[in-house]
N, C-alpha and C positions, 0 to 999 in steps of 0.2 A: 414609760407611759402604757398603760393598758388600752387594749381595743374599746373597752367600754368608755373610758375618758375620751379618747379620740372622737368615738361616735356623738358623745355629748357636746364635745367642741364643735363638730361640724353642725349639729342640730342648732346650736347657739348662733352660730354665724349666719345661718339662714334666717333664725328668728330675728337677729340684729337688723339684716337687710329688709325683712319685711317691716319692722318698725320703722326704719329709716324712709322707707316707701310711704308709711302712713304720714310721717312727719312731712315728707315732701309735699303729699297731697295737700295737706293744710296750708302750706306756704304757697303753692302756685295755683290752687283752686279755691281761694278764700270764699268766693261768693256762691260756690255750687257744691261743696263738700263740707259737711258738718263734722264735729268731732266723733259723733257715733257712726258716721258713714266711714270715716278713716279707720276707727277701731275695728268695725266690722271687716274692712277690706285688708287690714292686717292679719286679722284672725282667720279669714277665709283663704288668704293666698298662702298663709303657712300651712293650714290643714291640707290645701291642695298640694303643696310640695311634699308634706309628709306622705300623701298617699301616692306619689310618683317616685319614690326613692331618691329623693334629693340629698338626703342625709348621707349617702354612700360617698366613699372617698373620690370617685370619679365625677360625680355630679354636683357637689357642693359648690364649686367655683362656677360652674354653668349657671346654677340657680342665682347666686348673687349677682353674676353680671346680667342675667336676663332681668332681673329686678332693676339693676341700674339701666338698663336700657329702657324700660317702662317710665323710669324717672326723666330720663332724657326726651322721651316722647311727649310727656306732658309739659315740659319745659320748652320745647322747640315748636310744638304744635298747639296753639292756644285753644283751638276748637276740640282737641281730643279729650275724650271723657274718660273716666274712671274706668268703666267697663271695657273702652278700647284699649287702654293701657294694660288692664288686667289680662285681656285676650292676647295681646301682644306678648306679655311675659310668658304667659302658659304655652302659646304656640312655639316661640323661640326655644324655651326649655325643652318641650316635647321633640322639637326637631333636632336638637343639639345634643341631647343627654343619651347616655350610653345604654 
């Protein structure tokens, strides 16, 4: 497998995690998050990860798990907002990434 394919696979995995986050938003925040809000959140989060070297070999897993943490935050704290979850994801990734 070439390095380019591996890079694309890591990018795809982060994109999939961002899409899962958007779908999760729609499930757990039905009254406060619209489809457009969720689409924007997915796109903004993915673009942020792209600017933070999240597609490198050492950082992809951290990005994916940080997104999972944001999903759990929304699920366990019913008062957590989209902005709070996004900030938590970004802070965790920034603190833990190489």
